[in-house]
C-alpha positions in Angstrom: 34.1 -67.5 177.0 37.2 -69.0 178.4 38.2 -72.6 177.8 37.2 -73.5 181.3 33.8 -72.0 180.9 33.4 -73.8 177.6 34.2 -77.2 179.3 31.9 -76.4 182.2 29.0 -75.6 179.8 29.7 -78.8 177.9 29.6 -80.7 181.2 26.3 -79.2 182.2 24.8 -80.1 178.8 26.0 -83.7 179.1 24.6 -84.0 182.6 21.2 -82.8 181.4 21.2 -85.3 178.5 22.0 -88.1 181.0 19.0 -87.1 183.1 16.7 -87.3 180.1 18.1 -90.5 178.5 21.1 -92.2 180.3 23.3 -94.4 178.2 26.9 -95.6 178.1 28.1 -93.1 175.5 26.9 -90.1 177.5 28.4 -91.5 180.7 31.8 -91.8 178.9 31.4 -88.2 177.6 30.7 -87.0 181.1 33.9 -88.7 182.4 35.9 -87.2 179.6 34.6 -83.7 180.2 35.3 -84.0 184.0 38.8 -85.2 183.3 39.5 -82.4 180.9 38.2 -79.8 183.4 40.5 -81.3 186.0 43.5 -81.2 183.7 42.7 -77.6 182.7 42.5 -76.6 186.3 46.0 -78.1 186.9 47.3 -76.2 183.9 45.9 -73.0 185.2 47.4 -73.7 188.6 50.8 -74.3 187.1 50.6 -71.0 185.2 50.0 -69.1 188.5 53.1 -70.6 190.0 
């Protein structure tokens, strides 16, 4: 499993938790995971160049 796949899986799990029981801590975890995936995408893009 690549790092990106790991973050995407983590993101899906957090989204499912939020559907079941939304709270501030989960929303913050979701934002963090989304930011990390975005940053990872930028790093992968820079490697290609």
